[in-house]
N, C-alpha and C positions, 0 to 999 in steps of 0.2 A: 450628524449622522455618521455612523461608522462605515468604513470602507471594507469590503470583503472581495478578495480576488481568488479566482479558481484557476490554478495552474496545473497543466498536465506535465508533471516533472519527468524528464527523460531518464532513462537508465544511466547510471554513472555520475549523476549530479548530486552534490551534497545538499541537504535540506537546510542550508544556512547561506548567508550572503558573503561570508569570507571563509577562507580555508585556513584554519589554525593548525594545520598538520605540519609536518616537517618542512623546513625551509628548502626551497628549490623543487618541491613536488606539488606544484600548484594543480589542484583538482578543480573541475568545473563546479561552480556554485550557482545559487539562484540569481546572483547579480548579472549573469550572462543572459537571463531570460526576463527578469522583471526589473524595470527601472522606475519604481514608484517609491518615493521617500516615505518613511514612517510605517511601512507594513512589515509584519514579521510572521513566520510560519506558526500556525496553530497546530502543534504536534509535529511529528517527524515522519519521514518516509526514508527508509534505508537507501543508501547509495545504489544498491543493486536491485531496488524496487522501482517501479514506475507508477505513474498515474496521478490521481487527484491530491494536490496539496493546497490546503486552504491558507491564505494569508490575510491578515487583518491588521488594522491600526487600533483596534479596541481590545485592551488588555483583559477585560472581563469576558468578552466573547472568546478570546484566545484560550483562556482558562477553561471555559465551558466545553470547548471543542476537544481540548487535549486531556482534561482530567477524567479518568475512568469513572469517578463517582457520579458523573452526569449520564453515563451509560449511552452516549451517542453512538448509534450504529455506524459501523464502517464496513462497507462491502468490497470484497476483493474478487477478482477473477484470477484463478490460480491454475497454472499448468503443472500437473503432477507427473512424476515418473511412475510408470505402470498404472494399471486401472484399479482403483480401490474397490473392494467388495462392500457389501452393505454393512458389515460389522465395523469396518474402518470408518465409514461415514457416520454410523451411529455413535462411535466413540467420540468423534468431533462434536456431535450434537449433545452428548452427555457431559462434555468437558474432559479435557486431557490433563493428566498429571505431569507437570514439568518440574524441573529442578527448583523453581521458585513457587511451587504450589499448583493446585488444580485451577484450570481455566474455567471461566464461566461457560455455560452451554453456548454453542454456536448454531447458527442456521446454515445448512449446507445442502447443496444439490448438485448433481452432475449436469453439465451443460454442453452444448455443441461448441466446438472451437469458435471463439468470438472473432469477429472481423476487426482486427487491431492494426495499428501502424507497425512497420517493420522495426525490430529492435536492433540496435548496433552496440555490441556484436550480437549476432543472432544466437538463439538458444541452440546448443549442440543437439544434433539429431543422431539417434542411434537406431539403426534398422531393427536390431534384435530386442530393443526395449520399447514397448508401447508407452504412450502417454495419454493423458486425458485432462479435461478442464472441469473445474468445479467453481461454483459461486459460493463464497464463504462470508458470512456476516458475523462480526464479533462486536461486543459492547465494552471492550476494555482495550488497552493498547500497550501491552508489555513489549519489551525489547525483542524484536524479531519474532514476535509471537506466532504469526501465521506459519512461518517457516518451521518453527520448532514444533508446532502442533501437527503439521502434516508429516514431518519426520518421525514424530512419536508414534504415529499410526502406520509407519512403514512406507510412506510415499513422499520422498523428498520433493521440494518445490523446485521447478525448473524456471518458471517465470511468474512474477507476482505483480499484478496491476491493481492498485486501489481505484475502484470505480466510483464509489460515493462515500460521502461523510454526511450523515443525517439526510437532509433533503437536497443537498448539493450533489450534482453528478457531473461526470466528464462529457456528457452528450455534446458532440459537435466541437470539442476542443482537441485540436491536433497536438501531437507530442511537441513540447517546447513552447506551446502557445498558452495564452491566458485570456480571461475575460472577467469583467466585474460580475459578481453574483447578482441575481435579480431578487 
């Protein structure tokens, strides 16, 4: 039976077990949070993003989670700079043209600010620039895709939290903690 671990990856942590960056610039990795031999991340989550990272010891399952051809939904809670109008949200729903082509249509809706853990460092607050939260679901996983999509419609991402991948969700998992999937 394959093992599946759900990790709430903190901000600033690399989605790998070792840092192959420049020598002397050790950055936090998954090894500081998960001490389970033989599991590897199924997909990536950027260092400046937080939330659900699925780890498994099953190579086939790992490929199904990470490969866009399987169209596994990934849902993000996204804090945006400024408040998007209906046209900006519709553009995300229709698919946004990026440098590497048009994205698949996304599901998106405005949400109330979610009750999340504190981020370290906190998102910068600007009194003169309002922000808002959206829930965005995509079925592909290009490099920094959500950030590029929101920027393309004029609303840079301030905070990005992956909440779910397929049927797995972060419910009840604190930042930096993990549990076996059910």
